[in-house]
C-alpha positions, -999 to 999 in steps of 0.1 A, spaced: 917 121 -597 882 120 -584 854 110 -609 823 132 -610 794 116 -623 769 136 -642 756 106 -657 728 90 -636 697 102 -622 703 92 -588 691 113 -556 720 124 -534 725 102 -503 712 128 -481 678 128 -500 671 93 -488 654 90 -453 673 60 -440 663 62 -404 627 68 -411 626 40 -437 643 17 -413 615 22 -387 589 19 -414 602 -14 -424 603 -26 -388 567 -16 -383 556 -32 -415 572 -64 -405 558 -63 -371 523 -54 -382 519 -75 -414 550 -97 -413 530 -129 -423 516 -112 -455 546 -95 -467 569 -122 -461 548 -146 -484 539 -147 -519 512 -120 -528 490 -107 -556 509 -97 -588 493 -63 -586 511 -55 -554 505 -49 -517 468 -41 -515 470 -13 -488 495 7 -511 475 -1 -542 444 15 -522 463 45 -512 475 53 -548 439 47 -560 426 71 -535 453 96 -544 442 96 -581 406 91 -577 404 56 -595 394 21 -585 423 -2 -570 417 -26 -599 434 -2 -619 466 1 -600 495 -22 -606 525 -20 -583 557 -28 -601 596 -31 -593 604 5 -603 584 23 -632 608 9 -661 595 -26 -652 561 -14 -655 570 -1 -690 585 -34 -699 555 -54 -689 530 -30 -708 554 -30 -738 554 -66 -737 516 -67 -735 510 -41 -762 541 -41 -785 556 -76 -787 543 -84 -819 564 -57 -838 536 -31 -833 544 5 -838 552 27 -809 555 65 -809 583 81 -786 597 117 -779 629 125 -796 649 128 -773 635 103 -748 647 82 -720 672 55 -734 660 25 -714 626 21 -729 643 25 -764 663 -7 -755 633 -24 -743 613 -17 -774 643 -28 -794 644 -61 -778 606 -65 -785 613 -57 -821 586 -30 -820 585 -5 -849 598 28 -831 587 61 -846 602 93 -831 583 125 -826 603 156 -827 606 178 -797 615 215 -793 624 238 -764 588 234 -753 586 197 -755 567 175 -778 561 191 -811 522 185 -818 525 190 -856 551 164 -857 529 140 -836 500 146 -859 521 139 -889 531 103 -874 495 98 -867 484 104 -903 510 81 -916 520 45 -911 503 19 -891 481 28 -861 506 29 -831 499 8 -800 508 37 -778 527 69 -775 554 70 -748 558 106 -731 575 121 -700 558 156 -703 570 170 -668 610 176 -663 616 151 -690 643 127 -690 667 135 -707 659 172 -714 643 185 -685 616 202 -704 580 206 -696 552 202 -718 529 235 -714 493 234 -705 482 245 -738 503 216 -756 488 190 -731 453 201 -741 462 197 -778 479 164 -773 448 151 -755 426 163 -783 449 144 -807 446 113 -785 408 115 -785 408 120 -824 430 91 -833 419 68 -803 455 70 -791 467 54 -759 493 77 -743 514 64 -716 524 94 -693 556 87 -674 558 111 -643 585 100 -620 597 138 -614 565 158 -613 567 162 -575 603 175 -577 594 210 -586 616 239 -576 602 267 -594 568 279 -612 534 266 -608 524 228 -611 507 219 -645 480 192 -642 493 157 -655 478 146 -687 460 118 -666 443 144 -645 432 165 -674 420 134 -693 407 114 -664 422 84 -677 401 80 -710 432 78 -733 459 82 -708 476 55 -688 499 67 -660 532 56 -647 551 68 -616 576 57 -590 587 64 -554 624 61 -565 629 98 -570 608 109 -540 616 84 -513 643 58 -522 655 42 -556 667 10 -538 631 3 -527 622 -5 -563 585 8 -558 568 19 -589 532 18 -602 509 22 -633 474 33 -634 457 13 -665 422 7 -679 412 -25 -660 416 -48 -691 452 -36 -696 459 -37 -657 448 -76 -656 470 -83 -686 499 -66 -671 494 -86 -636 493 -117 -657 525 -108 -675 542 -100 -641 530 -133 -624 546 -152 -653 578 -131 -647 584 -129 -611 555 -148 -595 550 -121 -568 563 -86 -563 585 -74 -532 558 -69 -507 584 -59 -480 594 -29 -501 560 -20 -510 546 -23 -474 576 -1 -462 566 26 -486 531 24 -475 541 28 -438 561 58 -449 530 73 -466 505 64 -439 529 82 -414 527 114 -434 565 114 -442 564 119 -479 557 157 -479 584 165 -454 608 144 -474 598 161 -507 604 195 -491 639 183 -483 647 166 -518 633 198 -533 658 219 -515 687 198 -520 683 195 -557 672 231 -562 708 241 -549 726 215 -572 705 227 -602 715 264 -593 751 255 -589 753 235 -622 736 266 -640 759 290 -623 790 270 -634 778 265 -669 773 304 -670 807 311 -657 827 285 -678 808 279 -712 793 313 -720 808 324 -752 818 290 -764 786 285 -785 773 260 -759 733 264 -749 715 249 -720 680 252 -706 668 259 -669 646 231 -658 621 241 -632 625 208 -614 635 172 -619 670 157 -622 685 165 -655 691 195 -680 701 193 -716 734 208 -729 737 217 -765 773 219 -773 790 240 -798 779 226 -833 812 212 -841 818 192 -810 809 155 -810 795 145 -778 807 109 -777 842 122 -785 839 146 -757 826 119 -734 855 98 -740 880 128 -734 860 137 -702 862 103 -686 899 106 -690 898 137 -667 872 122 -642 839 133 -657 808 113 -669 778 123 -685 753 105 -711 759 116 -748 728 127 -766 726 101 -792 718 75 -767 683 91 -763 673 90 -798 660 60 -817 690 44 -838 712 73 -823 696 96 -850 701 128 -831 718 146 -803 752 144 -819 764 176 -803 742 172 -774 746 157 -735 723 151 -707 736 164 -674 722 148 -643 726 173 -613 708 151 -587 738 133 -570 770 154 -570 776 181 -545 773 217 -556 812 219 -555 815 186 -575 792 201 -602 813 232 -604 845 212 -607 829 190 -633 819 220 -656 853 235 -653 869 203 -666 844 200 -695 852 235 -702 888 229 -706 878 203 -733 852 223 -751 870 254 -754 885 262 -788 918 243 -790 943 230 -817 935 195 -801 909 186 -830 901 152 -817 868 164 -802 856 178 -837 831 160 -856 851 156 -886 877 137 -868 851 117 -847 854 79 -846 
């Protein structure tokens, strides 16, 4: 039986511009090979740093290129949170940063979210109690794992709180360009102009994940500290990948590729939504309709344990990520799941939901019910 993965946020193969990137890599080597095949600045390939700086209206010294945005998070957390400092996160949030913070013995405080994203009353409550946090980590646009987007009004209120409490906000924005519907909302960084917001993004979701090119925009003091941490970790970044991305951007290939990615992923999102409506309507399950990104959040019937469902689903060839993985100490999401629609074909998505529905539908097979969960 074919295994269909709804687990990883990986772009479908046809989203990746293989031929164009091959030509860009060749041109980069021919044009600047002596530079990009040697050691370089820990901050990254200078022409790409300058391109990003101009796009965001900042100085090049504030831009640090990293091997994917997750490594940027790891380096910043190492700089700011390695002494057991307090860090605020959304609940749910991306699971990998939770693992990184755990390895640093950071004190992680979860801020409640609702259907509209980060709950600002919950955030203010966290800011009023306990130690002053080193930073708040948020994914406000097409959030991983929920696919939710923080509204403009809430963004403004978040920035007001950041100013009032002198809070550093790390905005992770790898999905913002992958919008299918609705009007774009300004990033927190653009609204704040970098006073209290550091910005992180990546070319993994818009060009190719295997290139491992991400970046951060930080206050200059923090940028220097992250560069030092990077240099002590890997001496020099992968300049060939960074130069390839720069050539791709310089040639004006990003926008056409974004149009393709949006079209392909919109089709997949719609296929998943159609399948959920056809197969799970009436079961008590609920799900959201993200306007972009790679994921949606599935709330299962209240008596279904997500981890038990995952074990059963793997036996019938379907994988996803259970909700508890996205909460500190697995403290939530017991009956929830993240479904990634970015990789599987529309037909595979429909088949995956059909298999899940057979497991979720009321049945005498009570092993999925919470009272019998391991």
